[in-house]
C-alpha positions as CSV (number, residue, x, y, z in Angstrom):
1,M,-5.1,31.0,-1.9
2,T,-7.8,33.8,0.3
3,Q,-9.9,32.8,2.2
4,D,-12.7,34.9,0.6
5,V,-13.9,31.2,-0.7
6,L,-14.9,29.7,2.6
7,N,-17.3,33.0,3.6
8,R,-20.2,31.6,1.8
9,A,-23.3,30.0,2.5
10,P,-23.4,26.2,2.9
11,D,-26.1,26.0,0.7
12,D,-23.6,28.1,-2.1
13,R,-21.9,25.6,-3.7
14,I,-18.8,26.6,-5.2
15,Q,-17.3,25.4,-8.9
16,A,-14.7,26.7,-11.1
17,L,-15.2,23.7,-14.4
18,D,-19.2,23.4,-15.3
19,S,-19.6,19.7,-17.0
20,E,-18.4,20.2,-20.5
21,G,-15.3,21.2,-18.6
22,E,-15.5,25.6,-19.1
23,I,-14.5,27.7,-16.7
24,V,-17.2,29.3,-15.1
25,D,-15.1,31.8,-12.5
26,P,-11.7,32.4,-13.2
27,D,-11.2,33.3,-10.1
28,L,-11.4,29.2,-8.7
29,I,-8.9,28.3,-10.9
30,P,-5.8,27.1,-8.8
31,D,-2.2,28.9,-9.2
32,L,-1.1,25.0,-10.4
33,S,2.0,24.9,-13.4
34,D,1.3,23.5,-16.7
35,E,2.6,20.0,-15.1
36,E,1.0,20.1,-11.7
37,L,-2.5,20.0,-13.6
38,V,-1.8,17.5,-16.1
39,S,0.0,15.7,-13.1
40,M,-3.7,15.7,-11.6
41,Y,-5.5,14.8,-14.7
42,R,-3.1,11.6,-14.6
43,D,-3.6,10.8,-11.3
44,M,-7.3,10.8,-11.7
45,R,-7.3,8.5,-14.6
46,F,-4.8,6.4,-12.7
47,A,-7.2,6.3,-10.2
48,R,-10.1,5.0,-12.5
49,R,-8.0,2.3,-14.0
50,F,-6.9,1.2,-10.4
51,D,-10.5,1.1,-9.6
52,E,-11.7,-1.3,-13.1
53,R,-8.7,-3.6,-12.0
54,M,-9.4,-4.5,-8.3
55,I,-13.0,-4.9,-9.4
56,S,-12.0,-7.3,-12.2
57,L,-9.6,-8.8,-9.7
58,Q,-12.5,-9.4,-6.9
59,R,-14.3,-11.3,-9.9
60,Q,-11.6,-13.6,-10.5
61,G,-11.5,-14.6,-6.7
62,R,-8.1,-12.8,-6.5
63,L,-8.8,-9.8,-4.1
64,G,-11.5,-9.8,-1.3
65,T,-14.4,-7.6,-0.8
66,Y,-13.7,-4.2,-2.8
67,S,-15.4,-0.8,-2.4
68,S,-15.7,1.1,-5.8
69,L,-14.1,5.0,-6.3
70,A,-15.8,5.5,-10.0
71,G,-17.4,9.4,-9.9
72,Q,-15.0,10.4,-6.3
73,E,-11.8,11.1,-8.3
74,G,-12.3,14.3,-8.6
75,A,-12.9,14.9,-4.9
76,Q,-9.9,12.8,-3.8
77,V,-7.1,13.7,-6.1
78,G,-8.3,17.1,-5.7
79,S,-8.3,17.4,-2.2
80,T,-5.0,15.7,-1.7
81,Y,-3.1,17.9,-4.4
82,A,-4.2,21.0,-2.3
83,L,-2.3,19.1,0.9
84,A,0.9,19.7,2.2
85,D,2.7,16.3,2.5
86,E,3.0,16.5,5.9
87,D,-0.5,17.1,6.5
88,T,-2.2,13.3,8.2
89,I,-5.2,11.9,6.0
90,F,-7.0,9.7,7.6
91,Y,-10.1,8.0,5.3
92,Q,-13.2,5.7,5.5
93,Y,-12.5,2.6,3.0
94,R,-13.5,4.2,-0.6
95,E,-10.6,7.4,-1.1
96,H,-8.2,5.3,-3.3
97,G,-7.7,8.2,-5.4
98,A,-6.3,10.3,-2.3
99,L,-3.7,7.6,-1.9
100,V,-3.1,7.9,-5.4
101,A,-2.1,10.9,-4.4
102,R,0.1,9.9,-2.3
103,G,1.6,7.8,-4.4
104,L,0.2,4.6,-3.9
105,P,2.2,2.1,-2.1
106,W,2.1,-1.2,-4.2
107,E,1.4,-2.6,-0.5
108,Y,-2.0,-1.4,-0.5
109,V,-3.2,-3.9,-2.5
110,L,-2.1,-6.3,0.0
111,Y,-5.3,-5.0,2.6
112,W,-7.6,-6.3,0.2
113,M,-6.3,-9.6,-0.3
114,G,-6.3,-10.0,3.0
115,H,-3.1,-8.7,4.5
116,E,-2.4,-6.1,7.7
117,A,0.3,-5.2,5.8
118,G,-0.9,-2.9,3.0
119,N,-2.5,-0.8,6.1
120,A,1.2,-0.7,8.1
121,A,2.6,1.0,4.6
122,L,0.6,4.0,4.7
123,G,2.6,5.4,7.4
124,D,5.2,5.8,5.3
125,V,2.6,8.8,3.1
126,N,1.5,9.9,6.4
127,V,-2.0,8.4,6.2
128,F,-3.7,6.6,9.0
129,P,-4.5,3.0,8.4
130,L,-7.9,2.3,6.3
131,N,-11.1,2.4,8.4
132,I,-14.4,0.1,8.2
133,S,-16.6,1.1,11.2
134,I,-18.1,3.8,9.5
135,G,-17.7,7.0,10.9
136,A,-15.2,5.8,13.8
137,H,-11.8,7.3,12.5
138,L,-13.7,10.7,12.7
139,P,-12.6,11.0,16.5
140,H,-9.0,9.5,15.9
141,A,-8.2,12.4,13.3
142,V,-9.5,15.3,15.6
143,G,-7.0,13.5,18.7
144,W,-4.2,13.8,15.8
145,S,-5.2,16.9,14.9
146,W,-4.8,18.1,19.0
147,A,-2.0,16.8,19.4
148,A,-0.4,18.5,16.3
149,R,-2.2,21.7,17.8
150,K,-0.5,21.0,21.5
151,N,3.1,20.3,19.9
152,G,3.0,23.6,17.4
153,D,3.2,21.9,14.3
154,E,1.5,23.4,11.2
155,R,0.1,20.4,10.4
156,A,-3.5,19.9,9.1
157,G,-5.3,16.3,10.4
158,V,-7.3,15.7,6.8
159,V,-10.4,13.4,7.7
160,H,-12.5,11.6,4.6
161,F,-15.7,10.0,5.4
162,G,-19.2,9.7,3.4
163,D,-22.7,11.1,4.1
164,G,-23.7,7.9,5.8
165,A,-20.8,8.6,8.6
166,T,-22.8,12.1,9.7
167,S,-25.7,9.6,11.0
168,E,-23.1,8.0,13.4
169,G,-22.4,9.4,16.8
170,D,-18.9,9.5,16.2
171,F,-19.0,12.1,13.8
172,H,-20.9,14.2,16.2
173,E,-18.3,13.7,18.9
174,A,-15.6,14.6,16.7
175,M,-17.1,17.7,15.3
176,N,-18.1,19.4,18.7
177,F,-14.5,18.3,20.3
178,A,-12.9,19.5,17.0
179,G,-15.2,23.1,17.5
180,V,-14.4,23.3,21.3
181,F,-10.7,23.0,21.3
182,E,-10.1,24.4,18.0
183,T,-8.3,21.6,16.0
184,P,-6.6,21.8,12.9
185,T,-9.1,19.4,11.4
186,V,-10.6,19.8,7.9
187,F,-13.4,17.3,7.8
188,F,-14.0,16.5,4.0
189,C,-17.4,14.8,3.6
190,N,-18.1,12.9,0.0
191,N,-21.5,13.5,-0.4
192,N,-22.1,11.0,-3.3
193,Q,-25.5,10.7,-1.9
194,W,-26.0,7.0,-1.5
195,A,-25.6,5.6,2.5
196,I,-25.4,1.6,1.1
197,S,-29.3,1.8,-0.2
198,V,-30.0,4.5,1.8
199,P,-30.5,8.0,-0.4
200,R,-29.1,11.5,1.3
201,E,-32.5,12.8,1.6
202,R,-33.6,9.5,3.9
203,Q,-29.9,10.5,5.8
204,T,-31.1,14.0,7.2
205,A,-33.6,16.5,7.1
206,S,-30.9,19.2,7.0
207,E,-31.0,20.9,3.4
208,T,-27.0,20.6,3.3
209,L,-24.5,18.4,5.3
210,A,-22.0,21.5,5.4
211,Q,-24.6,23.7,7.9
212,K,-23.6,20.7,10.6
213,A,-20.9,22.7,10.9
214,D,-22.5,25.8,12.5
215,A,-24.0,23.7,15.5
216,Y,-20.3,23.3,16.6
217,G,-19.4,26.8,15.8
218,F,-17.1,27.0,13.1
219,D,-17.6,26.9,9.6
220,G,-19.0,24.5,6.5
221,V,-18.8,24.8,2.5
222,Q,-20.0,23.1,-0.3
223,V,-18.6,22.5,-3.1
224,D,-18.8,20.9,-6.3
225,G,-17.4,17.6,-5.7
226,M,-17.1,16.3,-9.8
227,D,-14.6,19.6,-10.2
228,P,-10.9,19.0,-9.5
229,L,-10.2,22.4,-9.3
230,A,-12.9,23.9,-7.2
231,T,-11.7,21.3,-5.2
232,Y,-8.7,21.9,-5.2
233,T,-9.0,25.7,-4.3
234,V,-11.7,25.1,-1.2
235,T,-9.4,22.7,0.1
236,E,-5.9,24.3,-0.2
237,A,-8.0,27.6,2.0
238,A,-9.9,24.8,4.5
239,R,-6.3,23.6,4.9
240,E,-4.7,27.2,5.5
241,R,-7.8,28.1,7.7
242,A,-7.0,24.9,9.9
243,V,-3.5,25.1,10.6
244,G,-4.0,29.2,11.3
245,A,-2.1,30.1,8.2
246,D,-0.4,33.6,7.9
247,G,-1.2,34.0,11.5
248,G,-4.6,33.6,11.4
249,E,-5.9,31.0,14.3
250,Q,-6.1,27.2,14.1
251,E,-9.8,25.9,13.8
252,P,-11.6,23.3,12.1
253,I,-13.6,23.3,9.0
254,F,-16.4,21.5,7.2
255,V,-15.9,20.8,3.6
256,E,-19.0,18.8,1.8
257,A,-18.3,17.5,-1.3
258,V,-20.9,16.8,-3.8
259,Q,-20.5,13.9,-6.0
260,Y,-21.4,10.3,-6.8
261,R,-20.6,6.9,-6.6
262,F,-21.2,5.0,-10.1
263,G,-21.0,1.6,-8.9
264,A,-21.9,-0.4,-6.4
265,H,-21.1,0.7,-2.9
266,T,-19.2,-2.9,-2.9
267,T,-18.5,-5.5,-4.9
268,A,-20.7,-7.4,-2.5
269,D,-23.8,-5.0,-3.2
270,D,-26.6,-4.7,-6.1
271,P,-27.0,-1.0,-6.8
272,D,-30.1,-1.5,-9.1
273,V,-32.2,-3.1,-6.4
274,Y,-32.1,0.3,-4.8
275,R,-31.7,3.0,-7.4
276,D,-32.5,3.8,-10.7
277,E,-30.2,3.2,-14.4
278,A,-31.8,6.6,-15.7
279,E,-30.1,8.7,-12.0
280,V,-26.4,7.2,-12.6
281,E,-26.6,8.4,-16.1
282,Q,-27.7,11.7,-15.0
283,W,-24.5,11.9,-12.7
284,R,-22.3,10.6,-15.6
285,E,-22.7,14.0,-17.9
286,R,-21.2,15.2,-14.7
287,D,-18.3,12.6,-14.6
288,P,-14.9,14.6,-13.4
289,L,-12.6,12.6,-15.3
290,D,-14.1,14.0,-18.8
291,R,-14.5,17.5,-17.5
292,M,-10.6,17.9,-16.2
293,E,-10.0,15.7,-19.9
294,A,-11.9,19.0,-22.0
295,F,-10.3,21.5,-19.5
296,L,-6.4,20.5,-20.3
297,R,-7.6,20.2,-24.1
298,N,-9.3,23.4,-24.2
299,C,-5.8,25.2,-22.7
300,S,-3.7,22.7,-25.3
301,L,-2.4,20.7,-22.4
302,L,-3.9,17.4,-23.4
303,D,-4.4,15.6,-26.9
304,D,-4.5,12.0,-27.8
305,R,-1.5,11.4,-28.4
306,K,-0.4,12.4,-24.7
307,L,-3.6,10.6,-23.7
308,D,-1.7,7.4,-25.3
309,V,1.5,7.6,-23.8
310,M,-0.4,8.5,-20.1
311,D,-1.8,4.9,-20.5
312,D,0.4,2.7,-21.6
313,T,1.9,4.5,-17.9
314,I,-0.7,3.9,-15.9
315,D,-1.2,-0.2,-17.1
316,E,2.7,-0.6,-16.8
317,R,2.7,0.7,-13.2
318,L,-1.1,-1.0,-12.8
319,G,1.0,-4.5,-13.6
320,E,3.5,-3.7,-11.6
321,I,1.5,-2.8,-8.7
322,I,-0.2,-6.4,-9.1
323,D,2.3,-8.5,-10.0
324,N,3.9,-7.2,-6.8
325,A,0.8,-7.9,-4.0
326,E,0.2,-11.6,-5.9
327,A,3.7,-12.2,-5.7
328,H,3.7,-11.7,-1.4
329,A,3.9,-14.9,0.7
330,A,1.4,-14.8,3.0
331,D,2.1,-16.0,6.3
332,P,-0.8,-17.6,8.8
333,T,1.0,-16.7,12.1
334,D,0.5,-12.9,11.3
335,L,-3.3,-13.9,12.3
336,F,-1.5,-13.4,15.7
337,A,0.5,-11.0,15.1
338,D,-1.6,-7.1,15.6
339,V,-4.0,-8.2,18.4
340,Y,-2.5,-6.4,20.6
341,A,1.1,-4.3,20.9
342,E,2.8,-7.1,22.9
343,S,1.6,-10.7,22.7
344,T,-0.2,-12.3,26.0
345,P,0.1,-15.8,27.3
346,N,-3.4,-16.2,25.9
347,I,-2.3,-15.2,22.4
348,D,1.1,-17.4,22.6
349,E,-1.0,-20.6,23.1
350,Q,-3.6,-20.0,20.6
351,R,-0.3,-19.4,17.9
352,E,1.7,-22.8,19.2
353,Y,-1.8,-24.8,19.3
354,F,-2.6,-23.4,15.6
355,E,1.2,-24.1,14.8
356,R,0.7,-28.1,15.8
357,L,-2.2,-28.1,14.0
358,R,-0.2,-27.4,11.1
359,E,2.7,-29.3,11.1
360,R,0.6,-32.2,11.9
361,H,-2.2,-32.1,9.3
362,G,-0.4,-29.9,6.6
363,D,-1.5,-26.0,5.3
364,D,-3.1,-27.4,2.1
365,A,-5.7,-29.9,4.6
366,L,-6.8,-26.9,7.0
367,L,-7.4,-24.8,3.8
368,E,-10.0,-27.7,2.2
369,S,-13.7,-26.3,2.7
370,E,-14.9,-30.0,3.8
């Protein structure tokens, strides 16, 4: 993909498909096979269904607090499809679609059930552990990218974060370091309009978030994040820019993907308190799934029969993932496993005390709420 798509003003939002799935710029349609286009949509549809199931499990008390991705599938899946398998993804906590595009290890669900083993499994698909503290993973991504550059690797570090993270010091430190040392980092901002209950216009006086890159010496572009094809095209070009493809210089780049969070910030949030449902419905008209489905139908790549088969396959796989996660036997001593790389005498003492309590009282007594 030519780098020309990146040579745009930060307020010139890039779009390939309109909200009806019609092509608005043929030059921005990625060169993907029919199978790849259908696969991209299948992963988006899987991500939406995964989201629904996770929220249902949380409401039943079978899962911990969960952050919904609904509305953001186009940016997450589209951007990940544009990467090389060896590129490493750093993400916040809402980009489940990126993991779906990387194969979604079933262990990932364990994290949301309270087990760190779910984080460990992500390393097998070149994804760093989930990050809860806002923006704290950005310097890590830049550090990894810098190491890749020093090692001579043609690998990009792609770091996802929300618009709220741009108000954190870690964001500015990471951007500054990346600009100075020209790290192969793609900063991918999922601007979903809300940082929990704080709207985008209360985050910054900047006209766009993409223009913030200019202060740190590299380019920023804005893309319609609910358009999976435009997101693919922009990310592909950004990835090429970052790794210095075709003999170019390695350098960071900032992508602002404009989108909307349909649901609550997390299952512990009530968005009705701070936003108008009419606004949500306006954004639902741009639903990335509807847009991609319409495009595929127009291309004769999807019909009702194929959709039914797709849904059956998705539900079957989701069932297997959930069954595996719920069959996992928890080990209470895992509480002490990852406090330090190597255990300390203090940690050993606490573990031994804990084991004595279990032996004396039994796990059932220790689990009682009173």
